[in-house]
Each structure stands twice: as structure tokens, then as C-alpha cells.
N, CA and C atoms as an extended XYZ file, in Angstrom:
450
Properties=species:S:1:pos:R:3:atomname:S:1:resname:S:1:resid:I:1 pbc="F F F"
N       118.682       98.582       97.341 N   UNK     1
C       117.801       99.576       97.497 CA  UNK     1
C       116.644       99.018       98.444 C   UNK     1
N       116.156       99.919       99.359 N   UNK     2
C       115.214       99.400      100.324 CA  UNK     2
C       113.938       99.511       99.677 C   UNK     2
N       113.076       98.619       99.468 N   UNK     3
C       111.808       98.530       98.744 CA  UNK     3
C       110.821       98.903       99.699 C   UNK     3
N       110.681      100.173       99.975 N   UNK     4
C       109.971      100.748      101.061 CA  UNK     4
C       109.583      102.214      100.661 C   UNK     4
N       108.385      102.686      100.491 N   UNK     5
C       108.040      103.939      100.015 CA  UNK     5
C       108.298      104.896      100.769 C   UNK     5
N       108.826      104.717      102.104 N   UNK     6
C       108.899      105.761      102.978 CA  UNK     6
C       110.469      106.204      102.628 C   UNK     6
N       111.044      105.534      101.792 N   UNK     7
C       112.542      105.937      101.488 CA  UNK     7
C       112.646      106.564      100.053 C   UNK     7
N       113.152      107.762      100.077 N   UNK     8
C       113.452      108.556       98.765 CA  UNK     8
C       113.920      107.611       97.722 C   UNK     8
N       114.801      106.810       97.737 N   UNK     9
C       115.375      106.083       96.671 CA  UNK     9
C       114.372      105.000       96.211 C   UNK     9
N       113.357      104.567       96.871 N   UNK    10
C       112.412      103.652       96.426 CA  UNK    10
C       111.349      104.522       95.558 C   UNK    10
N       111.174      105.750       96.105 N   UNK    11
C       110.182      106.635       95.461 CA  UNK    11
C       110.716      106.990       94.124 C   UNK    11
N       112.010      107.137       94.033 N   UNK    12
C       112.748      107.723       92.740 CA  UNK    12
C       112.624      106.495       91.793 C   UNK    12
N       112.813      105.216       92.292 N   UNK    13
C       112.676      104.061       91.392 CA  UNK    13
C       111.281      104.009       90.847 C   UNK    13
N       110.154      104.165       91.665 N   UNK    14
C       108.822      104.129       91.300 CA  UNK    14
C       108.598      105.146       90.166 C   UNK    14
N       109.039      106.347       90.641 N   UNK    15
C       108.728      107.305       89.734 CA  UNK    15
C       109.330      107.362       88.204 C   UNK    15
N       110.569      106.725       88.294 N   UNK    16
C       111.205      106.611       87.129 CA  UNK    16
C       110.350      105.639       86.079 C   UNK    16
N       109.831      104.529       86.751 N   UNK    17
C       109.157      103.432       86.209 CA  UNK    17
C       107.821      104.053       85.639 C   UNK    17
N       107.106      104.799       86.377 N   UNK    18
C       105.734      105.381       85.848 CA  UNK    18
C       105.911      106.229       84.700 C   UNK    18
N       106.966      106.915       84.503 N   UNK    19
C       107.232      107.676       83.364 CA  UNK    19
C       107.103      106.909       82.145 C   UNK    19
N       107.321      105.690       82.277 N   UNK    20
C       107.135      104.758       80.912 CA  UNK    20
C       105.761      104.259       80.733 C   UNK    20
N       104.908      104.575       81.673 N   UNK    21
C       103.609      104.163       81.505 CA  UNK    21
C       102.755      105.019       80.642 C   UNK    21
N       102.068      104.501       79.579 N   UNK    22
C       101.293      105.223       78.658 CA  UNK    22
C        99.919      104.777       78.800 C   UNK    22
N        98.913      105.657       78.312 N   UNK    23
C        97.523      105.348       78.454 CA  UNK    23
C        97.100      104.129       77.796 C   UNK    23
N        97.732      103.687       76.739 N   UNK    24
C        97.378      102.407       75.916 CA  UNK    24
C        98.261      101.260       76.211 C   UNK    24
N        98.999      101.397       77.338 N   UNK    25
C        99.750      100.024       77.799 CA  UNK    25
C        98.773       98.887       78.076 C   UNK    25
N        98.723       97.824       77.479 N   UNK    26
C        97.750       96.847       77.645 CA  UNK    26
C        98.248       96.033       79.031 C   UNK    26
N        97.219       95.770       79.876 N   UNK    27
C        97.511       94.898       81.016 CA  UNK    27
C        98.205       93.492       80.597 C   UNK    27
N        99.058       93.050       81.537 N   UNK    28
C        99.499       91.710       81.275 CA  UNK    28
C        98.593       90.662       82.064 C   UNK    28
N        97.998       91.047       82.902 N   UNK    29
C        96.786       90.387       83.455 CA  UNK    29
C        95.897       91.350       84.137 C   UNK    29
N        94.625       90.878       84.424 N   UNK    30
C        93.506       91.771       85.167 CA  UNK    30
C        92.821       92.419       84.010 C   UNK    30
N        91.790       93.180       84.622 N   UNK    31
C        90.701       93.893       83.743 CA  UNK    31
C        91.268       95.431       83.663 C   UNK    31
N        91.745       95.874       84.664 N   UNK    32
C        92.017       97.572       84.604 CA  UNK    32
C        92.624       97.929       83.409 C   UNK    32
N        92.463       99.048       82.882 N   UNK    33
C        93.412       99.690       81.897 CA  UNK    33
C        94.293      100.538       82.727 C   UNK    33
N        95.183      101.304       82.106 N   UNK    34
C        96.207      102.155       82.780 CA  UNK    34
C        95.684      103.232       83.582 C   UNK    34
N        94.701      103.833       83.146 N   UNK    35
C        93.931      104.879       83.891 CA  UNK    35
C        93.344      104.388       85.130 C   UNK    35
N        92.603      103.306       85.045 N   UNK    36
C        91.984      102.709       86.076 CA  UNK    36
C        92.711      102.202       87.151 C   UNK    36
N        94.037      101.690       86.815 N   UNK    37
C        95.057      101.187       87.658 CA  UNK    37
C        95.623      102.447       88.366 C   UNK    37
N        95.822      103.610       87.702 N   UNK    38
C        96.317      104.796       88.390 CA  UNK    38
C        95.253      105.321       89.499 C   UNK    38
N        94.057      105.269       89.062 N   UNK    39
C        93.033      105.771       90.026 CA  UNK    39
C        93.080      104.847       91.213 C   UNK    39
N        92.990      103.418       90.990 N   UNK    40
C        93.120      102.657       92.004 CA  UNK    40
C        94.212      102.784       93.112 C   UNK    40
N        95.215      102.950       92.596 N   UNK    41
C        96.478      103.078       93.452 CA  UNK    41
C        96.272      104.566       94.080 C   UNK    41
N        95.804      105.515       93.408 N   UNK    42
C        95.738      106.809       94.098 CA  UNK    42
C        94.774      106.774       95.104 C   UNK    42
N        93.616      105.999       94.940 N   UNK    43
C        92.593      105.763       96.057 CA  UNK    43
C        93.296      105.175       97.204 C   UNK    43
N        93.948      104.367       96.964 N   UNK    44
C        94.696      103.605       98.201 CA  UNK    44
C        95.678      104.474       98.883 C   UNK    44
N        96.520      105.121       97.881 N   UNK    45
C        97.581      106.161       98.721 CA  UNK    45
C        96.853      107.231       99.503 C   UNK    45
N        95.881      107.682       98.735 N   UNK    46
C        95.304      108.959       99.362 CA  UNK    46
C        94.710      108.634      100.694 C   UNK    46
N        94.163      107.322      100.911 N   UNK    47
C        93.434      106.921      102.115 CA  UNK    47
C        94.510      106.988      103.315 C   UNK    47
N        95.758      106.691      102.969 N   UNK    48
C        96.984      106.701      103.908 CA  UNK    48
C        96.955      108.012      104.627 C   UNK    48
N        96.946      109.195      103.852 N   UNK    49
C        97.002      110.553      104.193 CA  UNK    49
C        95.813      111.079      105.020 C   UNK    49
N        94.669      110.386      104.617 N   UNK    50
C        93.399      110.737      105.109 CA  UNK    50
C        92.997      109.694      106.409 C   UNK    50
N        93.715      108.812      106.740 N   UNK    51
C        93.443      107.777      107.711 CA  UNK    51
C        92.877      108.518      108.978 C   UNK    51
N        91.707      107.846      109.344 N   UNK    52
C        91.086      108.140      110.626 CA  UNK    52
C        90.487      106.768      111.262 C   UNK    52
N        90.659      105.731      110.642 N   UNK    53
C        90.115      104.491      111.328 CA  UNK    53
C        90.884      104.102      112.464 C   UNK    53
N        89.972      103.662      113.560 N   UNK    54
C        90.831      103.003      114.706 CA  UNK    54
C        91.398      101.719      114.490 C   UNK    54
N        92.321      101.521      115.328 N   UNK    55
C        92.838      100.071      115.044 CA  UNK    55
C        91.976       99.066      115.600 C   UNK    55
N        92.094       98.010      114.907 N   UNK    56
C        91.022       96.659      115.136 CA  UNK    56
C        91.964       95.561      115.583 C   UNK    56
N        91.319       94.606      116.050 N   UNK    57
C        91.993       93.338      116.419 CA  UNK    57
C        92.555       92.626      115.211 C   UNK    57
N        93.835       92.283      115.193 N   UNK    58
C        94.344       91.496      114.015 CA  UNK    58
C        94.376       90.147      114.187 C   UNK    58
N        93.795       89.367      113.269 N   UNK    59
C        93.593       87.989      113.434 CA  UNK    59
C        94.920       87.249      113.122 C   UNK    59
N        95.043       86.007      113.524 N   UNK    60
C        95.975       85.225      113.485 CA  UNK    60
C        96.338       85.065      111.918 C   UNK    60
N        95.284       84.794      111.072 N   UNK    61
C        95.332       84.641      109.605 CA  UNK    61
C        96.072       85.888      109.046 C   UNK    61
N        95.706       87.093      109.458 N   UNK    62
C        96.161       88.321      108.928 CA  UNK    62
C        97.549       88.553      109.225 C   UNK    62
N        98.042       88.070      110.455 N   UNK    63
C        99.369       88.114      110.868 CA  UNK    63
C       100.216       87.220      110.039 C   UNK    63
N        99.875       86.070      109.701 N   UNK    64
C       100.552       85.069      108.895 CA  UNK    64
C       100.740       85.748      107.396 C   UNK    64
N        99.480       86.003      106.918 N   UNK    65
C        99.578       86.676      105.616 CA  UNK    65
C       100.538       88.029      105.641 C   UNK    65
N       100.526       88.721      106.513 N   UNK    66
C       101.418       89.845      106.601 CA  UNK    66
C       102.889       89.515      106.470 C   UNK    66
N       103.157       88.402      107.366 N   UNK    67
C       104.660       87.798      107.336 CA  UNK    67
C       104.930       87.332      105.915 C   UNK    67
N       103.971       86.596      105.319 N   UNK    68
C       104.315       85.988      104.106 CA  UNK    68
C       104.416       87.085      102.915 C   UNK    68
N       103.429       87.797      102.841 N   UNK    69
C       103.491       88.938      101.841 CA  UNK    69
C       104.623       89.958      101.969 C   UNK    69
N       104.867       90.409      103.196 N   UNK    70
C       105.725       91.542      103.349 CA  UNK    70
C       107.246       91.008      103.412 C   UNK    70
N       107.433       89.886      103.959 N   UNK    71
C       108.715       89.615      104.188 CA  UNK    71
C       109.281       88.231      103.564 C   UNK    71
N       108.519       87.443      103.017 N   UNK    72
C       108.716       86.257      102.404 CA  UNK    72
C       108.507       86.167      100.779 C   UNK    72
N       107.315       86.588      100.468 N   UNK    73
C       107.106       86.645       98.976 CA  UNK    73
C       107.805       87.672       98.249 C   UNK    73
N       108.500       87.510       97.146 N   UNK    74
C       109.026       88.607       96.447 CA  UNK    74
C       108.102       89.618       95.867 C   UNK    74
N       106.983       89.278       95.446 N   UNK    75
C       105.964       90.119       94.976 CA  UNK    75
C       104.519       89.722       95.341 C   UNK    75
N       103.666       90.756       95.168 N   UNK    76
C       102.156       90.297       95.491 CA  UNK    76
C       101.817       89.406       94.294 C   UNK    76
N       100.872       88.378       94.460 N   UNK    77
C       100.408       87.451       93.434 CA  UNK    77
C        99.623       88.201       92.604 C   UNK    77
N        99.508       87.715       91.274 N   UNK    78
C        98.611       88.323       90.321 CA  UNK    78
C        97.324       87.801       90.623 C   UNK    78
N        96.361       88.684       90.471 N   UNK    79
C        94.845       88.399       90.532 CA  UNK    79
C        94.277       88.262       91.994 C   UNK    79
N        95.100       88.880       92.837 N   UNK    80
C        94.620       88.831       94.260 CA  UNK    80
C        93.559       89.941       94.457 C   UNK    80
N        92.549       89.643       95.150 N   UNK    81
C        91.518       90.685       95.414 CA  UNK    81
C        91.717       91.552       96.488 C   UNK    81
N        91.454       92.762       96.173 N   UNK    82
C        91.594       93.844       97.216 CA  UNK    82
C        90.170       94.281       97.665 C   UNK    82
N        90.331       95.629       98.403 N   UNK    83
C        89.080       96.222       98.832 CA  UNK    83
C        88.073       96.489       97.720 C   UNK    83
N        86.940       95.947       97.745 N   UNK    84
C        85.798       96.099       96.823 CA  UNK    84
C        85.579       97.784       96.601 C   UNK    84
N        85.818       98.557       97.495 N   UNK    85
C        85.658      100.003       97.475 CA  UNK    85
C        86.691      100.655       96.588 C   UNK    85
N        87.749      100.031       96.287 N   UNK    86
C        88.879      100.543       95.324 CA  UNK    86
C        89.020       99.984       94.107 C   UNK    86
N        87.987       99.143       93.821 N   UNK    87
C        87.923       98.556       92.409 CA  UNK    87
C        87.491       99.765       91.505 C   UNK    87
N        88.065       99.958       90.418 N   UNK    88
C        87.929      101.078       89.633 CA  UNK    88
C        87.456      100.731       88.100 C   UNK    88
N        87.238       99.497       87.661 N   UNK    89
C        87.030       99.169       86.333 CA  UNK    89
C        85.729       99.837       86.011 C   UNK    89
N        85.726      100.722       84.906 N   UNK    90
C        84.537      101.363       84.324 CA  UNK    90
C        84.160      102.541       85.220 C   UNK    90
N        85.025      102.961       86.004 N   UNK    91
C        84.777      104.323       86.956 CA  UNK    91
C        85.364      105.526       86.493 C   UNK    91
N        86.310      105.395       85.397 N   UNK    92
C        86.941      106.522       84.939 CA  UNK    92
C        87.153      106.538       83.478 C   UNK    92
N        87.141      107.623       82.818 N   UNK    93
C        87.557      107.620       81.385 CA  UNK    93
C        89.171      107.715       81.075 C   UNK    93
N        89.478      106.993       80.106 N   UNK    94
C        90.753      106.961       79.736 CA  UNK    94
C        91.483      108.442       79.552 C   UNK    94
N        90.696      109.394       79.266 N   UNK    95
C        90.884      110.714       79.045 CA  UNK    95
C        91.587      111.407       80.251 C   UNK    95
N        91.385      110.777       81.380 N   UNK    96
C        91.814      111.338       82.752 CA  UNK    96
C        93.109      110.675       83.065 C   UNK    96
N        93.935      110.089       82.106 N   UNK    97
C        95.210      109.346       82.302 CA  UNK    97
C        96.111      110.412       82.909 C   UNK    97
N        96.348      111.488       82.194 N   UNK    98
C        97.470      112.508       82.634 CA  UNK    98
C        97.204      113.124       84.012 C   UNK    98
N        95.844      113.367       84.234 N   UNK    99
C        95.540      113.770       85.485 CA  UNK    99
C        95.851      112.773       86.753 C   UNK    99
N        95.518      111.413       86.477 N   UNK   100
C        95.635      110.490       87.258 CA  UNK   100
C        97.389      110.260       87.580 C   UNK   100
N        98.082      110.193       86.273 N   UNK   101
C        99.260      110.293       86.449 CA  UNK   101
C       100.084      111.161       87.243 C   UNK   101
N        99.512      112.491       87.073 N   UNK   102
C       100.122      113.464       87.968 CA  UNK   102
C        99.820      113.460       89.374 C   UNK   102
N        98.538      113.132       89.676 N   UNK   103
C        98.160      112.742       91.078 CA  UNK   103
C        99.029      111.601       91.657 C   UNK   103
N        99.204      110.590       90.904 N   UNK   104
C       100.080      109.464       91.315 CA  UNK   104
C       101.503      110.010       91.798 C   UNK   104
N       102.109      110.794       90.914 N   UNK   105
C       103.431      111.244       91.143 CA  UNK   105
C       103.340      112.138       92.447 C   UNK   105
N       102.355      113.084       92.478 N   UNK   106
C       102.413      114.023       93.661 CA  UNK   106
C       102.179      113.148       95.029 C   UNK   106
N       101.265      112.254       95.062 N   UNK   107
C       101.011      111.239       96.156 CA  UNK   107
C       102.413      110.457       96.599 C   UNK   107
N       102.929      109.847       95.482 N   UNK   108
C       104.156      109.140       95.677 CA  UNK   108
C       105.271      110.027       96.391 C   UNK   108
N       105.482      111.018       95.922 N   UNK   109
C       106.564      111.933       96.338 CA  UNK   109
C       106.317      112.400       97.995 C   UNK   109
N       105.088      112.365       98.258 N   UNK   110
C       104.640      112.656       99.703 CA  UNK   110
C       105.283      111.723      100.840 C   UNK   110
N       105.350      110.441      100.414 N   UNK   111
C       105.642      109.369      101.368 CA  UNK   111
C       106.860      109.549      102.116 C   UNK   111
N       108.098      109.954      101.538 N   UNK   112
C       109.308      109.985      102.278 CA  UNK   112
C       109.140      111.146      103.424 C   UNK   112
N       108.427      112.226      103.175 N   UNK   113
C       108.192      113.389      103.894 CA  UNK   113
C       107.182      113.195      104.973 C   UNK   113
N       106.345      111.965      104.865 N   UNK   114
C       105.329      111.887      105.850 CA  UNK   114
C       105.966      111.338      107.086 C   UNK   114
N       106.062      112.209      108.190 N   UNK   115
C       106.742      111.945      109.392 CA  UNK   115
C       105.769      111.337      110.499 C   UNK   115
N       104.592      111.458      110.381 N   UNK   116
C       103.625      110.905      111.577 CA  UNK   116
C       103.421      109.438      111.237 C   UNK   116
N       103.159      108.811      112.357 N   UNK   117
C       102.840      107.251      112.088 CA  UNK   117
C       101.466      107.060      111.298 C   UNK   117
N       101.572      105.860      110.635 N   UNK   118
C       100.490      105.573      109.824 CA  UNK   118
C        99.775      104.444      110.517 C   UNK   118
N        98.592      104.836      111.040 N   UNK   119
C        97.810      104.036      111.977 CA  UNK   119
C        96.596      103.275      111.419 C   UNK   119
N        96.456      103.631      110.045 N   UNK   120
C        95.262      102.891      109.483 CA  UNK   120
C        95.572      101.365      109.272 C   UNK   120
N        94.453      100.640      109.823 N   UNK   121
C        94.669       99.071      109.689 CA  UNK   121
C        94.403       98.805      108.210 C   UNK   121
N        95.429       97.762      107.797 N   UNK   122
C        95.402       97.365      106.419 CA  UNK   122
C        94.316       96.335      106.147 C   UNK   122
N        93.531       96.330      105.111 N   UNK   123
C        92.388       95.444      104.858 CA  UNK   123
C        92.836       93.992      104.939 C   UNK   123
N        93.982       93.595      104.612 N   UNK   124
C        94.281       92.327      104.513 CA  UNK   124
C        95.476       91.829      105.657 C   UNK   124
N        96.132       92.791      106.189 N   UNK   125
C        97.237       92.466      107.069 CA  UNK   125
C        96.960       92.970      108.473 C   UNK   125
N        95.789       93.666      108.700 N   UNK   126
C        95.494       94.166      110.036 CA  UNK   126
C        96.122       95.320      110.451 C   UNK   126
N        96.444       95.373      111.742 N   UNK   127
C        97.404       96.555      112.279 CA  UNK   127
C        98.828       96.207      111.908 C   UNK   127
N        99.360       97.209      111.145 N   UNK   128
C       100.761       96.932      110.616 CA  UNK   128
C       101.446       98.296      111.062 C   UNK   128
N       102.830       98.204      111.272 N   UNK   129
C       103.528       99.481      111.614 CA  UNK   129
C       103.745      100.381      110.489 C   UNK   129
N       104.114      101.507      110.751 N   UNK   130
C       104.425      102.426      109.605 CA  UNK   130
C       105.488      101.889      108.657 C   UNK   130
N       106.456      101.335      109.194 N   UNK   131
C       107.601      100.738      108.284 CA  UNK   131
C       106.805       99.729      107.420 C   UNK   131
N       106.068       98.781      108.000 N   UNK   132
C       105.248       97.855      107.074 CA  UNK   132
C       104.507       98.396      106.107 C   UNK   132
N       103.753       99.553      106.534 N   UNK   133
C       103.044      100.307      105.483 CA  UNK   133
C       103.929      100.566      104.309 C   UNK   133
N       105.232      101.093      104.768 N   UNK   134
C       106.044      101.515      103.652 CA  UNK   134
C       106.259      100.242      102.421 C   UNK   134
N       106.456       99.178      103.252 N   UNK   135
C       106.785       98.153      102.368 CA  UNK   135
C       105.582       97.491      101.477 C   UNK   135
N       104.379       97.676      102.197 N   UNK   136
C       103.139       97.257      101.579 CA  UNK   136
C       102.919       98.169      100.313 C   UNK   136
N       103.060       99.346      100.578 N   UNK   137
C       102.851      100.420       99.478 CA  UNK   137
C       103.739      100.203       98.528 C   UNK   137
N       105.106       99.905       98.662 N   UNK   138
C       106.037       99.732       97.577 CA  UNK   138
C       105.717       98.428       96.703 C   UNK   138
N       105.109       97.464       97.446 N   UNK   139
C       104.858       96.174       96.818 CA  UNK   139
C       103.536       96.285       96.029 C   UNK   139
N       102.774       97.046       96.514 N   UNK   140
C       101.307       97.349       95.787 CA  UNK   140
C       101.602       98.013       94.525 C   UNK   140
N       102.371       99.134       94.435 N   UNK   141
C       102.694       99.979       93.371 CA  UNK   141
C       103.412       99.095       92.404 C   UNK   141
N       104.599       98.466       92.832 N   UNK   142
C       105.250       97.680       92.006 CA  UNK   142
C       104.476       96.522       91.325 C   UNK   142
N       103.488       95.938       92.046 N   UNK   143
C       102.609       94.964       91.486 CA  UNK   143
C       101.932       95.645       90.254 C   UNK   143
N       101.274       96.789       90.395 N   UNK   144
C       100.479       97.264       89.318 CA  UNK   144
C       101.280       97.789       88.041 C   UNK   144
N       102.664       98.181       88.461 N   UNK   145
C       103.378       98.774       87.322 CA  UNK   145
C       103.890       97.642       86.561 C   UNK   145
N       104.195       96.367       87.243 N   UNK   146
C       104.533       95.261       86.678 CA  UNK   146
C       103.323       94.626       85.841 C   UNK   146
N       102.008       94.956       86.197 N   UNK   147
C       100.913       94.504       85.513 CA  UNK   147
C       100.897       95.236       84.161 C   UNK   147
N       101.485       96.325       84.076 N   UNK   148
C       101.508       97.144       82.628 CA  UNK   148
C       102.887       97.104       81.984 C   UNK   148
N       103.736       96.123       82.433 N   UNK   149
C       104.964       95.954       81.744 CA  UNK   149
C       106.000       97.149       82.119 C   UNK   149
N       105.859       97.861       83.029 N   UNK   150
C       106.789       98.805       83.442 CA  UNK   150
C       107.387       98.758       84.690 C   UNK   150
């Protein structure tokens, strides 16, 4: 299976795993609860569809990180820091779990049908191709599902 969220097979794999996620699944690492994790992923994924940011200069460090993270490392490392604007600890009640899970499913299903280029620069990898976005999106979601044992 291609581990790229732009492919239907990858989406189906992710969706079958998220069905096993429950509100009280404890995290294996990190501070987010399951609802906060879903909100975090939803914010990141929604940003792809709302992208309006112009391309920026990609640094050599970003280029190297992209190669390692997307093509060499099998998974994203535990405990890596992301965009501070997408931190969700304490920002949502656990009672919103079902709503966040439904939004997660809806957003995830949209990726294979998304035919336009994704031009949003990645916060850690700089300017990346649409295909690389598909890989990064899959690895990001996989990272958080593994965080909750699913």
C-alpha cells in the first residue's frame, strides 16, 4: 500500500484504524487526550484545503529534514514539536469527541478527490510537492493514531 493520503487505499487504512479510537484511549506518549488529538489533526488537515499562503524560500535544513522524515525514517519521532498554533491541550472538551471524529473522517475522505495542487509551505519541510504533502499527511495521522494505540 502507498502510504500517501492522496490514495484511496491509504485513506481506507486510516479510516479503519480511527474506528477503533475511543474517547478514553490513553495516549502512549504526549499530553493530548483523544479529542485534543483529533482537533489537532483536523486543524492541520483543514489548513490544506484553506491554503492561501505563498511559497517561501526553503532552507537547506528544511530540505534535509524533508528527505529524512518523508523518505528515510519509517515514522515521525515521538515528542516532536509542531506548529504552536495547532497545539490543542486544554482547548476542547472530551464531550466533543464524536464531532471531532466525524470531522476527521470527512476531511480524510476528501484527500483522494483533491485534484488541485497543494501549495501551502510545510512548517518544517518548506515548499513541498503535492505528492510529498500526501506522504506527510499520512505519516502525521499515522503518528497520532499510533500515539493512541490504534
